[in-house]
One Martini backbone bead per residue (centre of mass of N, CA, C, O) as a GRO file, in nm:
protein
  548
    1UNK     BB    1   0.099   0.034   0.018
    2UNK     BB    2   0.081   0.348   0.026
    3UNK     BB    3   0.210   0.578   0.234
    4UNK     BB    4  -0.008   0.791   0.204
    5UNK     BB    5  -0.245   0.598   0.265
    6UNK     BB    6  -0.152   0.514   0.545
    7UNK     BB    7  -0.159   0.791   0.674
    8UNK     BB    8  -0.451   0.858   0.605
    9UNK     BB    9  -0.577   0.612   0.746
   10UNK     BB   10  -0.472   0.671   1.030
   11UNK     BB   11  -0.596   0.953   1.066
   12UNK     BB   12  -0.889   0.865   1.014
   13UNK     BB   13  -0.904   0.663   1.245
   14UNK     BB   14  -0.847   0.859   1.473
   15UNK     BB   15  -1.073   1.061   1.411
   16UNK     BB   16  -1.312   0.861   1.420
   17UNK     BB   17  -1.260   0.756   1.704
   18UNK     BB   18  -1.274   1.026   1.849
   19UNK     BB   19  -1.557   1.106   1.757
   20UNK     BB   20  -1.710   0.856   1.854
   21UNK     BB   21  -1.624   0.865   2.151
   22UNK     BB   22  -1.726   1.150   2.214
   23UNK     BB   23  -2.019   1.112   2.128
   24UNK     BB   24  -2.084   0.874   2.307
   25UNK     BB   25  -2.013   1.001   2.579
   26UNK     BB   26  -2.190   1.249   2.563
   27UNK     BB   27  -2.460   1.102   2.525
   28UNK     BB   28  -2.445   0.920   2.772
   29UNK     BB   29  -2.404   1.142   2.984
   30UNK     BB   30  -2.650   1.311   2.914
   31UNK     BB   31  -2.865   1.095   2.960
   32UNK     BB   32  -2.791   1.027   3.249
   33UNK     BB   33  -2.818   1.316   3.367
   34UNK     BB   34  -3.106   1.362   3.281
   35UNK     BB   35  -3.227   1.126   3.434
   36UNK     BB   36  -3.115   1.204   3.709
   37UNK     BB   37  -3.242   1.485   3.716
   38UNK     BB   38  -3.534   1.400   3.687
   39UNK     BB   39  -3.543   1.203   3.923
   40UNK     BB   40  -3.442   1.400   4.137
   41UNK     BB   41  -3.663   1.611   4.094
   42UNK     BB   42  -3.900   1.431   4.165
   43UNK     BB   43  -3.802   1.350   4.445
   44UNK     BB   44  -3.783   1.635   4.560
   45UNK     BB   45  -4.075   1.719   4.513
   46UNK     BB   46  -4.202   1.482   4.668
   47UNK     BB   47  -4.068   1.546   4.938
   48UNK     BB   48  -4.163   1.835   4.980
   49UNK     BB   49  -4.471   1.790   4.954
   50UNK     BB   50  -4.494   1.564   5.163
   51UNK     BB   51  -4.385   1.719   5.412
   52UNK     BB   52  -4.584   1.958   5.400
   53UNK     BB   53  -4.846   1.793   5.418
   54UNK     BB   54  -4.777   1.650   5.681
   55UNK     BB   55  -4.770   1.909   5.845
   56UNK     BB   56  -5.065   2.000   5.791
   57UNK     BB   57  -5.206   1.744   5.902
   58UNK     BB   58  -5.072   1.748   6.191
   59UNK     BB   59  -5.125   2.080   6.262
   60UNK     BB   60  -5.355   2.250   6.110
   61UNK     BB   61  -5.104   2.440   6.036
   62UNK     BB   62  -4.841   2.693   5.931
   63UNK     BB   63  -4.714   2.712   6.185
   64UNK     BB   64  -4.369   2.656   6.199
   65UNK     BB   65  -4.249   2.606   5.892
   66UNK     BB   66  -3.950   2.719   5.832
   67UNK     BB   67  -3.768   2.483   5.933
   68UNK     BB   68  -3.865   2.283   5.719
   69UNK     BB   69  -3.777   2.448   5.472
   70UNK     BB   70  -3.476   2.468   5.546
   71UNK     BB   71  -3.421   2.164   5.547
   72UNK     BB   72  -3.510   2.102   5.254
   73UNK     BB   73  -3.309   2.297   5.115
   74UNK     BB   74  -3.052   2.157   5.227
   75UNK     BB   75  -3.106   1.864   5.121
   76UNK     BB   76  -3.180   1.946   4.801
   77UNK     BB   77  -3.080   2.244   4.693
   78UNK     BB   78  -3.334   2.415   4.696
   79UNK     BB   79  -3.539   2.673   4.612
   80UNK     BB   80  -3.790   2.780   4.856
   81UNK     BB   81  -4.137   2.891   4.807
   82UNK     BB   82  -4.398   2.973   5.041
   83UNK     BB   83  -4.753   3.000   4.969
   84UNK     BB   84  -5.057   3.095   4.942
   85UNK     BB   85  -5.325   3.138   4.737
   86UNK     BB   86  -5.338   3.454   4.843
   87UNK     BB   87  -5.010   3.536   4.875
   88UNK     BB   88  -4.899   3.435   5.147
   89UNK     BB   89  -4.602   3.442   5.299
   90UNK     BB   90  -4.422   3.184   5.480
   91UNK     BB   91  -4.152   3.095   5.305
   92UNK     BB   92  -3.782   3.148   5.244
   93UNK     BB   93  -3.477   3.019   5.191
   94UNK     BB   94  -3.315   3.277   5.140
   95UNK     BB   95  -3.405   3.428   5.399
   96UNK     BB   96  -3.317   3.200   5.597
   97UNK     BB   97  -3.001   3.245   5.493
   98UNK     BB   98  -2.949   3.567   5.458
   99UNK     BB   99  -3.063   3.640   5.172
  100UNK     BB  100  -3.159   3.763   4.891
  101UNK     BB  101  -3.424   3.724   4.714
  102UNK     BB  102  -3.486   3.552   4.439
  103UNK     BB  103  -3.609   3.497   4.153
  104UNK     BB  104  -3.846   3.315   4.046
  105UNK     BB  105  -3.957   3.076   3.873
  106UNK     BB  106  -4.149   3.016   3.570
  107UNK     BB  107  -4.271   2.790   3.691
  108UNK     BB  108  -4.523   2.632   3.799
  109UNK     BB  109  -4.676   2.574   4.075
  110UNK     BB  110  -4.700   2.373   4.362
  111UNK     BB  111  -4.958   2.197   4.505
  112UNK     BB  112  -5.080   2.191   4.857
  113UNK     BB  113  -5.310   1.967   5.020
  114UNK     BB  114  -5.402   1.908   5.363
  115UNK     BB  115  -5.643   1.758   5.300
  116UNK     BB  116  -5.808   1.486   5.330
  117UNK     BB  117  -5.887   1.192   5.192
  118UNK     BB  118  -6.165   1.036   5.088
  119UNK     BB  119  -6.274   0.720   5.217
  120UNK     BB  120  -6.471   0.483   5.037
  121UNK     BB  121  -6.621   0.212   5.072
  122UNK     BB  122  -6.729  -0.042   4.909
  123UNK     BB  123  -7.087  -0.038   4.938
  124UNK     BB  124  -7.095   0.245   5.157
  125UNK     BB  125  -7.206   0.520   5.055
  126UNK     BB  126  -7.468   0.590   5.214
  127UNK     BB  127  -7.356   0.555   5.507
  128UNK     BB  128  -7.116   0.752   5.489
  129UNK     BB  129  -7.290   1.013   5.426
  130UNK     BB  130  -7.446   1.007   5.718
  131UNK     BB  131  -7.146   1.075   5.885
  132UNK     BB  132  -7.047   1.385   5.844
  133UNK     BB  133  -7.238   1.476   6.093
  134UNK     BB  134  -7.402   1.566   6.420
  135UNK     BB  135  -7.574   1.783   6.333
  136UNK     BB  136  -7.854   1.900   6.195
  137UNK     BB  137  -7.738   2.106   6.005
  138UNK     BB  138  -7.515   1.931   5.901
  139UNK     BB  139  -7.707   1.706   5.821
  140UNK     BB  140  -7.865   1.862   5.611
  141UNK     BB  141  -7.631   1.950   5.434
  142UNK     BB  142  -7.538   1.661   5.383
  143UNK     BB  143  -7.805   1.548   5.270
  144UNK     BB  144  -7.825   1.743   5.034
  145UNK     BB  145  -7.553   1.674   4.901
  146UNK     BB  146  -7.618   1.373   4.878
  147UNK     BB  147  -7.867   1.398   4.697
  148UNK     BB  148  -7.721   1.532   4.465
  149UNK     BB  149  -7.524   1.300   4.411
  150UNK     BB  150  -7.739   1.082   4.355
  151UNK     BB  151  -7.873   1.223   4.122
  152UNK     BB  152  -7.616   1.248   3.942
  153UNK     BB  153  -7.576   0.921   3.960
  154UNK     BB  154  -7.889   0.794   3.920
  155UNK     BB  155  -8.046   0.772   4.175
  156UNK     BB  156  -8.306   0.673   4.388
  157UNK     BB  157  -8.467   0.922   4.580
  158UNK     BB  158  -8.547   0.940   4.933
  159UNK     BB  159  -8.751   1.109   5.194
  160UNK     BB  160  -8.720   1.105   5.563
  161UNK     BB  161  -8.809   1.218   5.852
  162UNK     BB  162  -8.707   1.279   6.155
  163UNK     BB  163  -8.735   1.385   6.470
  164UNK     BB  164  -8.617   1.679   6.368
  165UNK     BB  165  -8.700   1.702   6.046
  166UNK     BB  166  -8.475   1.578   5.905
  167UNK     BB  167  -8.398   1.467   5.615
  168UNK     BB  168  -8.369   1.136   5.502
  169UNK     BB  169  -8.168   0.978   5.282
  170UNK     BB  170  -8.277   0.752   5.027
  171UNK     BB  171  -8.211   0.434   4.853
  172UNK     BB  172  -8.299   0.158   4.662
  173UNK     BB  173  -8.043   0.211   4.468
  174UNK     BB  174  -7.735   0.127   4.427
  175UNK     BB  175  -7.443   0.169   4.307
  176UNK     BB  176  -7.279  -0.003   4.113
  177UNK     BB  177  -7.019  -0.187   4.076
  178UNK     BB  178  -6.722  -0.136   3.930
  179UNK     BB  179  -6.649  -0.294   3.603
  180UNK     BB  180  -6.402  -0.332   3.410
  181UNK     BB  181  -6.336  -0.402   3.108
  182UNK     BB  182  -6.180  -0.624   2.930
  183UNK     BB  183  -5.970  -0.470   2.771
  184UNK     BB  184  -6.087  -0.313   2.498
  185UNK     BB  185  -6.346  -0.122   2.480
  186UNK     BB  186  -6.677  -0.159   2.326
  187UNK     BB  187  -6.933   0.063   2.257
  188UNK     BB  188  -7.114  -0.138   2.072
  189UNK     BB  189  -7.161  -0.300   2.319
  190UNK     BB  190  -7.375  -0.357   2.576
  191UNK     BB  191  -7.188  -0.442   2.809
  192UNK     BB  192  -6.967  -0.217   2.777
  193UNK     BB  193  -7.165   0.021   2.797
  194UNK     BB  194  -7.266  -0.040   3.086
  195UNK     BB  195  -6.986  -0.031   3.227
  196UNK     BB  196  -6.917   0.260   3.154
  197UNK     BB  197  -7.164   0.391   3.295
  198UNK     BB  198  -7.110   0.284   3.581
  199UNK     BB  199  -6.827   0.408   3.626
  200UNK     BB  200  -6.910   0.701   3.578
  201UNK     BB  201  -7.116   0.719   3.810
  202UNK     BB  202  -6.918   0.656   4.043
  203UNK     BB  203  -6.718   0.885   3.990
  204UNK     BB  204  -6.925   1.112   4.037
  205UNK     BB  205  -6.997   1.035   4.328
  206UNK     BB  206  -6.714   1.055   4.456
  207UNK     BB  207  -6.660   1.349   4.371
  208UNK     BB  208  -6.900   1.465   4.525
  209UNK     BB  209  -6.813   1.377   4.811
  210UNK     BB  210  -6.536   1.518   4.810
  211UNK     BB  211  -6.651   1.805   4.780
  212UNK     BB  212  -6.820   1.802   5.038
  213UNK     BB  213  -6.586   1.746   5.229
  214UNK     BB  214  -6.417   1.997   5.161
  215UNK     BB  215  -6.630   2.207   5.243
  216UNK     BB  216  -6.656   2.117   5.548
  217UNK     BB  217  -6.324   2.128   5.610
  218UNK     BB  218  -6.214   2.406   5.510
  219UNK     BB  219  -6.230   2.584   5.780
  220UNK     BB  220  -6.017   2.389   5.941
  221UNK     BB  221  -5.816   2.378   5.728
  222UNK     BB  222  -5.553   2.455   5.575
  223UNK     BB  223  -5.431   2.615   5.333
  224UNK     BB  224  -5.322   2.615   5.036
  225UNK     BB  225  -5.021   2.564   4.857
  226UNK     BB  226  -4.748   2.748   4.696
  227UNK     BB  227  -4.476   2.601   4.527
  228UNK     BB  228  -4.149   2.726   4.460
  229UNK     BB  229  -3.886   2.625   4.243
  230UNK     BB  230  -3.615   2.786   4.209
  231UNK     BB  231  -3.449   2.996   3.959
  232UNK     BB  232  -3.426   3.241   3.758
  233UNK     BB  233  -3.199   3.173   3.517
  234UNK     BB  234  -3.087   2.902   3.577
  235UNK     BB  235  -2.829   2.709   3.533
  236UNK     BB  236  -2.760   2.430   3.406
  237UNK     BB  237  -2.631   2.142   3.434
  238UNK     BB  238  -2.326   2.012   3.396
  239UNK     BB  239  -2.099   1.824   3.266
  240UNK     BB  240  -1.882   1.599   3.329
  241UNK     BB  241  -1.524   1.609   3.288
  242UNK     BB  242  -1.375   1.342   3.345
  243UNK     BB  243  -1.460   1.152   3.108
  244UNK     BB  244  -1.371   1.341   2.881
  245UNK     BB  245  -1.075   1.355   2.963
  246UNK     BB  246  -1.019   1.054   2.942
  247UNK     BB  247  -1.083   1.022   2.642
  248UNK     BB  248  -0.891   1.240   2.538
  249UNK     BB  249  -0.640   1.100   2.650
  250UNK     BB  250  -0.673   0.836   2.491
  251UNK     BB  251  -0.666   0.964   2.209
  252UNK     BB  252  -0.392   1.103   2.242
  253UNK     BB  253  -0.235   0.843   2.294
  254UNK     BB  254  -0.305   0.710   2.025
  255UNK     BB  255  -0.181   0.934   1.850
  256UNK     BB  256   0.105   0.910   1.962
  257UNK     BB  257   0.151   0.615   1.890
  258UNK     BB  258   0.100   0.650   1.589
  259UNK     BB  259   0.325   0.858   1.546
  260UNK     BB  260   0.556   0.676   1.640
  261UNK     BB  261   0.517   0.453   1.433
  262UNK     BB  262   0.539   0.636   1.186
  263UNK     BB  263   0.818   0.757   1.248
  264UNK     BB  264   0.962   0.488   1.248
  265UNK     BB  265   0.889   0.406   0.955
  266UNK     BB  266   1.032   0.665   0.837
  267UNK     BB  267   1.316   0.705   0.992
  268UNK     BB  268   1.467   0.445   0.944
  269UNK     BB  269   1.524   0.471   0.634
  270UNK     BB  270   1.638   0.758   0.654
  271UNK     BB  271   1.877   0.687   0.834
  272UNK     BB  272   2.003   0.484   0.640
  273UNK     BB  273   2.040   0.693   0.407
  274UNK     BB  274   2.220   0.885   0.565
  275UNK     BB  275   2.452   0.687   0.615
  276UNK     BB  276   2.498   0.613   0.318
  277UNK     BB  277   2.557   0.902   0.219
  278UNK     BB  278   2.800   0.944   0.402
  279UNK     BB  279   2.964   0.713   0.280
  280UNK     BB  280   2.975   0.825  -0.007
  281UNK     BB  281   3.116   1.093   0.073
  282UNK     BB  282   3.374   0.910   0.192
  283UNK     BB  283   3.398   0.662  -0.051
  284UNK     BB  284   3.168   0.443   0.004
  285UNK     BB  285   3.033   0.281  -0.276
  286UNK     BB  286   2.897   0.009  -0.125
  287UNK     BB  287   2.660   0.151  -0.012
  288UNK     BB  288   2.339   0.038   0.118
  289UNK     BB  289   1.986  -0.004   0.131
  290UNK     BB  290   1.728  -0.145   0.269
  291UNK     BB  291   1.449  -0.306   0.090
  292UNK     BB  292   1.085  -0.280   0.141
  293UNK     BB  293   0.832  -0.282  -0.054
  294UNK     BB  294   0.601  -0.016  -0.236
  295UNK     BB  295   0.645   0.248  -0.133
  296UNK     BB  296   0.790   0.556  -0.118
  297UNK     BB  297   1.028   0.464   0.057
  298UNK     BB  298   1.112   0.229  -0.125
  299UNK     BB  299   1.157   0.402  -0.379
  300UNK     BB  300   1.377   0.574  -0.252
  301UNK     BB  301   1.573   0.342  -0.196
  302UNK     BB  302   1.605   0.248  -0.490
  303UNK     BB  303   1.705   0.518  -0.598
  304UNK     BB  304   1.956   0.526  -0.420
  305UNK     BB  305   2.083   0.263  -0.523
  306UNK     BB  306   2.101   0.354  -0.818
  307UNK     BB  307   2.280   0.594  -0.763
  308UNK     BB  308   2.512   0.432  -0.637
  309UNK     BB  309   2.561   0.257  -0.884
  310UNK     BB  310   2.624   0.491  -1.076
  311UNK     BB  311   2.862   0.604  -0.917
  312UNK     BB  312   3.030   0.346  -0.918
  313UNK     BB  313   3.037   0.309  -1.224
  314UNK     BB  314   3.165   0.586  -1.286
  315UNK     BB  315   3.420   0.539  -1.123
  316UNK     BB  316   3.509   0.287  -1.277
  317UNK     BB  317   3.521   0.423  -1.553
  318UNK     BB  318   3.729   0.632  -1.478
  319UNK     BB  319   3.950   0.433  -1.404
  320UNK     BB  320   3.958   0.285  -1.672
  321UNK     BB  321   4.016   0.533  -1.843
  322UNK     BB  322   4.282   0.604  -1.715
  323UNK     BB  323   4.416   0.333  -1.773
  324UNK     BB  324   4.371   0.331  -2.080
  325UNK     BB  325   4.522   0.590  -2.146
  326UNK     BB  326   4.790   0.503  -2.027
  327UNK     BB  327   4.818   0.251  -2.205
  328UNK     BB  328   4.789   0.390  -2.490
  329UNK     BB  329   5.041   0.606  -2.436
  330UNK     BB  330   5.292   0.462  -2.332
  331UNK     BB  331   5.417   0.313  -2.576
  332UNK     BB  332   5.442   0.542  -2.794
  333UNK     BB  333   5.602   0.735  -2.607
  334UNK     BB  334   5.837   0.543  -2.559
  335UNK     BB  335   5.923   0.530  -2.854
  336UNK     BB  336   5.970   0.829  -2.897
  337UNK     BB  337   6.178   0.862  -2.675
  338UNK     BB  338   6.384   0.657  -2.777
  339UNK     BB  339   6.440   0.784  -3.055
  340UNK     BB  340   6.518   1.066  -2.952
  341UNK     BB  341   6.758   0.972  -2.778
  342UNK     BB  342   6.910   0.835  -3.013
  343UNK     BB  343   6.940   1.089  -3.184
  344UNK     BB  344   7.085   1.258  -2.968
  345UNK     BB  345   7.327   1.029  -2.937
  346UNK     BB  346   7.379   0.899  -3.237
  347UNK     BB  347   7.267   0.602  -3.283
  348UNK     BB  348   7.063   0.725  -3.486
  349UNK     BB  349   6.967   0.791  -3.798
  350UNK     BB  350   6.808   1.068  -3.968
  351UNK     BB  351   6.591   0.943  -4.154
  352UNK     BB  352   6.313   0.980  -4.344
  353UNK     BB  353   6.168   0.724  -4.245
  354UNK     BB  354   6.189   0.781  -3.939
  355UNK     BB  355   6.045   1.057  -3.942
  356UNK     BB  356   5.777   0.952  -4.060
  357UNK     BB  357   5.714   0.755  -3.828
  358UNK     BB  358   5.712   0.964  -3.599
  359UNK     BB  359   5.489   1.143  -3.721
  360UNK     BB  360   5.266   0.923  -3.729
  361UNK     BB  361   5.263   0.872  -3.423
  362UNK     BB  362   5.184   1.161  -3.343
  363UNK     BB  363   4.915   1.164  -3.497
  364UNK     BB  364   4.786   0.931  -3.341
  365UNK     BB  365   4.789   1.071  -3.065
  366UNK     BB  366   4.624   1.315  -3.157
  367UNK     BB  367   4.370   1.151  -3.224
  368UNK     BB  368   4.315   1.043  -2.944
  369UNK     BB  369   4.282   1.319  -2.809
  370UNK     BB  370   4.051   1.417  -2.991
  371UNK     BB  371   3.853   1.186  -2.921
  372UNK     BB  372   3.839   1.246  -2.620
  373UNK     BB  373   3.723   1.530  -2.648
  374UNK     BB  374   3.467   1.458  -2.802
  375UNK     BB  375   3.353   1.259  -2.592
  376UNK     BB  376   3.341   1.457  -2.355
  377UNK     BB  377   3.149   1.661  -2.489
  378UNK     BB  378   2.918   1.466  -2.552
  379UNK     BB  379   2.865   1.362  -2.256
  380UNK     BB  380   2.827   1.678  -2.155
  381UNK     BB  381   2.658   1.840  -2.387
  382UNK     BB  382   2.893   2.035  -2.555
  383UNK     BB  383   2.839   1.953  -2.836
  384UNK     BB  384   2.830   2.087  -3.147
  385UNK     BB  385   2.539   2.144  -3.359
  386UNK     BB  386   2.453   2.153  -3.720
  387UNK     BB  387   2.147   2.172  -3.829
  388UNK     BB  388   2.004   2.003  -4.122
  389UNK     BB  389   1.919   1.918  -4.427
  390UNK     BB  390   1.961   1.566  -4.513
  391UNK     BB  391   2.103   1.349  -4.756
  392UNK     BB  392   2.179   1.025  -4.707
  393UNK     BB  393   2.265   0.928  -4.988
  394UNK     BB  394   2.489   1.137  -5.031
  395UNK     BB  395   2.646   1.064  -4.774
  396UNK     BB  396   2.710   0.767  -4.859
  397UNK     BB  397   2.856   0.832  -5.119
  398UNK     BB  398   3.084   0.997  -4.986
  399UNK     BB  399   3.186   0.764  -4.803
  400UNK     BB  400   3.255   0.566  -5.030
  401UNK     BB  401   3.462   0.746  -5.174
  402UNK     BB  402   3.657   0.783  -4.925
  403UNK     BB  403   3.685   0.438  -4.902
  404UNK     BB  404   3.782   0.316  -5.174
  405UNK     BB  405   4.087   0.288  -5.141
  406UNK     BB  406   4.082   0.104  -4.889
  407UNK     BB  407   3.921  -0.124  -5.024
  408UNK     BB  408   4.117  -0.186  -5.256
  409UNK     BB  409   4.364  -0.250  -5.074
  410UNK     BB  410   4.189  -0.492  -4.919
  411UNK     BB  411   3.995  -0.644  -5.125
  412UNK     BB  412   3.711  -0.484  -5.099
  413UNK     BB  413   3.375  -0.457  -5.149
  414UNK     BB  414   3.199  -0.146  -5.215
  415UNK     BB  415   2.856  -0.085  -5.143
  416UNK     BB  416   2.540   0.061  -5.265
  417UNK     BB  417   2.200   0.070  -5.094
  418UNK     BB  418   2.011   0.347  -5.244
  419UNK     BB  419   1.719   0.398  -5.413
  420UNK     BB  420   1.647   0.652  -5.218
  421UNK     BB  421   1.588   0.937  -5.079
  422UNK     BB  422   1.673   1.052  -4.737
  423UNK     BB  423   1.550   1.269  -4.483
  424UNK     BB  424   1.720   1.477  -4.242
  425UNK     BB  425   1.780   1.634  -3.922
  426UNK     BB  426   2.126   1.721  -3.915
  427UNK     BB  427   2.467   1.666  -3.869
  428UNK     BB  428   2.658   1.591  -4.127
  429UNK     BB  429   2.944   1.553  -4.006
  430UNK     BB  430   2.862   1.359  -3.772
  431UNK     BB  431   2.729   1.141  -3.946
  432UNK     BB  432   2.982   1.091  -4.119
  433UNK     BB  433   3.152   0.997  -3.880
  434UNK     BB  434   2.987   0.747  -3.816
  435UNK     BB  435   3.007   0.608  -4.094
  436UNK     BB  436   3.316   0.605  -4.114
  437UNK     BB  437   3.366   0.426  -3.867
  438UNK     BB  438   3.202   0.178  -3.965
  439UNK     BB  439   3.352   0.133  -4.233
  440UNK     BB  440   3.638   0.101  -4.120
  441UNK     BB  441   3.575  -0.146  -3.943
  442UNK     BB  442   3.469  -0.327  -4.173
  443UNK     BB  443   3.729  -0.333  -4.345
  444UNK     BB  444   3.912  -0.455  -4.112
  445UNK     BB  445   3.710  -0.720  -4.071
  446UNK     BB  446   3.762  -0.784  -4.380
  447UNK     BB  447   3.842  -0.997  -4.603
  448UNK     BB  448   3.955  -1.074  -4.883
  449UNK     BB  449   3.661  -1.078  -5.095
  450UNK     BB  450   3.474  -0.914  -4.955
  451UNK     BB  451   3.185  -0.727  -4.815
  452UNK     BB  452   3.061  -0.384  -4.816
  453UNK     BB  453   2.746  -0.238  -4.705
  454UNK     BB  454   2.542   0.044  -4.798
  455UNK     BB  455   2.233   0.111  -4.641
  456UNK     BB  456   1.898   0.255  -4.744
  457UNK     BB  457   1.590   0.318  -4.552
  458UNK     BB  458   1.245   0.307  -4.476
  459UNK     BB  459   1.059   0.306  -4.141
  460UNK     BB  460   0.837   0.499  -4.151
  461UNK     BB  461   0.981   0.759  -3.946
  462UNK     BB  462   1.249   0.608  -4.035
  463UNK     BB  463   1.597   0.613  -4.082
  464UNK     BB  464   1.799   0.356  -4.231
  465UNK     BB  465   2.129   0.253  -4.141
  466UNK     BB  466   2.356   0.017  -4.302
  467UNK     BB  467   2.648  -0.186  -4.201
  468UNK     BB  468   2.773  -0.448  -4.400
  469UNK     BB  469   2.955  -0.754  -4.341
  470UNK     BB  470   3.188  -1.048  -4.422
  471UNK     BB  471   3.318  -1.119  -4.171
  472UNK     BB  472   3.400  -1.290  -3.872
  473UNK     BB  473   3.288  -1.152  -3.637
  474UNK     BB  474   3.113  -1.149  -3.315
  475UNK     BB  475   3.082  -1.247  -3.019
  476UNK     BB  476   2.821  -1.245  -2.800
  477UNK     BB  477   2.990  -1.171  -2.533
  478UNK     BB  478   3.106  -0.891  -2.680
  479UNK     BB  479   2.868  -0.696  -2.749
  480UNK     BB  480   2.825  -0.527  -2.473
  481UNK     BB  481   3.144  -0.400  -2.521
  482UNK     BB  482   3.162  -0.245  -2.798
  483UNK     BB  483   3.110   0.072  -2.673
  484UNK     BB  484   3.359   0.078  -2.526
  485UNK     BB  485   3.640   0.200  -2.424
  486UNK     BB  486   3.915   0.055  -2.576
  487UNK     BB  487   3.761  -0.167  -2.727
  488UNK     BB  488   3.837  -0.500  -2.868
  489UNK     BB  489   3.772  -0.783  -3.041
  490UNK     BB  490   4.084  -0.769  -3.124
  491UNK     BB  491   4.357  -0.785  -2.917
  492UNK     BB  492   4.591  -0.799  -3.149
  493UNK     BB  493   4.544  -0.521  -3.220
  494UNK     BB  494   4.663  -0.224  -3.314
  495UNK     BB  495   4.684   0.104  -3.403
  496UNK     BB  496   4.731   0.046  -3.710
  497UNK     BB  497   4.461  -0.169  -3.722
  498UNK     BB  498   4.243  -0.072  -3.467
  499UNK     BB  499   4.261   0.196  -3.367
  500UNK     BB  500   4.156   0.382  -3.076
  501UNK     BB  501   3.869   0.272  -2.935
  502UNK     BB  502   3.643   0.538  -2.973
  503UNK     BB  503   3.442   0.538  -3.214
  504UNK     BB  504   3.182   0.393  -3.098
  505UNK     BB  505   3.134   0.586  -2.862
  506UNK     BB  506   3.098   0.837  -3.039
  507UNK     BB  507   2.869   0.730  -3.217
  508UNK     BB  508   2.659   0.682  -2.996
  509UNK     BB  509   2.647   0.978  -2.890
  510UNK     BB  510   2.558   1.111  -3.153
  511UNK     BB  511   2.296   0.951  -3.195
  512UNK     BB  512   2.169   1.026  -2.924
  513UNK     BB  513   2.168   1.340  -2.981
  514UNK     BB  514   1.960   1.258  -3.236
  515UNK     BB  515   1.739   1.060  -3.126
  516UNK     BB  516   1.878   0.778  -3.162
  517UNK     BB  517   1.994   0.453  -3.284
  518UNK     BB  518   2.233   0.180  -3.205
  519UNK     BB  519   2.303  -0.137  -3.359
  520UNK     BB  520   2.403  -0.495  -3.323
  521UNK     BB  521   2.485  -0.768  -3.549
  522UNK     BB  522   2.630  -1.105  -3.499
  523UNK     BB  523   2.827  -1.366  -3.671
  524UNK     BB  524   3.032  -1.612  -3.671
  525UNK     BB  525   3.150  -1.624  -4.009
  526UNK     BB  526   2.942  -1.397  -4.142
  527UNK     BB  527   2.895  -1.116  -3.972
  528UNK     BB  528   2.819  -0.756  -3.960
  529UNK     BB  529   2.554  -0.529  -3.823
  530UNK     BB  530   2.489  -0.187  -3.847
  531UNK     BB  531   2.225   0.019  -3.689
  532UNK     BB  532   2.077   0.331  -3.789
  533UNK     BB  533   1.829   0.546  -3.626
  534UNK     BB  534   1.633   0.810  -3.774
  535UNK     BB  535   1.451   1.082  -3.803
  536UNK     BB  536   1.256   1.212  -4.018
  537UNK     BB  537   1.168   1.469  -4.205
  538UNK     BB  538   0.966   1.745  -4.143
  539UNK     BB  539   0.821   2.030  -4.230
  540UNK     BB  540   0.884   2.179  -3.967
  541UNK     BB  541   1.179   2.093  -3.951
  542UNK     BB  542   1.262   2.220  -4.214
  543UNK     BB  543   1.197   2.514  -4.140
  544UNK     BB  544   1.386   2.527  -3.894
  545UNK     BB  545   1.647   2.459  -4.044
  546UNK     BB  546   1.638   2.700  -4.242
  547UNK     BB  547   1.631   2.920  -4.019
  548UNK     BB  548   1.921   2.830  -3.900
   0.00000   0.00000   0.00000
């Protein structure tokens, strides 16, 4: 996997984990605290109202209530304000604590009714209503209220005066006991409809009795209370910070561990490359870095190793070149020195033949030096080219004419196979130098009676030049070294018969600078073919060449 994708995936995983953990914790904590707050609020309200109602039932008055309010406020942490329905303030927890009363909450007040709830045993409604008071007036008022309740409940009411003349209410039919229908009642059925009517009648009767009871005891019971809890604009409870901090710390720790693992995966190969680069700078060209995987770090390591291989190969080529140059110049210079010292000492006579031989040897050394300079300029990209439209058939004809005498002297037939002109944009002198080098090598490699052919043809957008000979050929294992400096297929050849050993290296560099290719095919005992491929001239290229 790509290193970039691994980093992105790790960061996304950390971010998603952190987000999910934070969201989960926040939601869970918020839900729990909301539930706890609601439950605690209900419990606190139930405790406050229950204690206040119990106080009213037990004392039948609200006198002495402030200590109870103060205790409840301290136990629950609520701000409690107690007043009657008429607005008479009984107690305020803020005032009891010695602080200025704060504005009350906008929530509706909680009502506390200290009057007892009337409990009427089932099946005893008529008898229970007859015992509401002991006096005749109270009895009459109770009997009248009772009669109204029976009438509203649908009972048949009859009145018979007692000894005091107070009518006593009787009913021949008591309200039937309510039996709720099982399951979901269906008003369309007669049985369920009758059950619904019966229950409704009993509920109306019980409510009527409770209202009568409340009216009768109202003058004796304490008034109802209005209890307000809380403070206006009070800030809601905040979430606990400890779990959030713990999760944030865990996520931060995971991110730090991930960063450490990532930095280790990145810095270990970088450190290895740093050490290897330091070794290369100190001359240890054999230093390499271990490479594994296919990500960007591995690609960087492979590129570093290729660079080190290239530097080492270049250093080795430079050493070989220095040794080859020293070897190539040592023998002829030693000969020149020997003859010059012999001439100086009078040991050898300065004949014209000797002077011509020494001059020819000096020219040969000059040619080697010139070839080295050309090759150095070409490899450095500093060799100057004068490009123009060139007819390769004319160029091959000129090369054949220039080497005709050498071919005749060697007894080799030199032929031209160029049926039509082919044009390229190139430096004519440099291309002629390439062809001349190939023809000269072919003539030297071909025995008398053999043939050297200069061929020219087009292949698509390429102009193909071939130099074919019928010489002894080159072994396959020597072909990869053919374009190396100072290398000869025949090690027995000297400078007089084998050239400088730089011609093919120069030829390859010139062809490469023309965006072309040069290849060789050879078979021992059959011959060798060198193939040069150059791009043919296009109209735009022709116009640019003419403009130059």
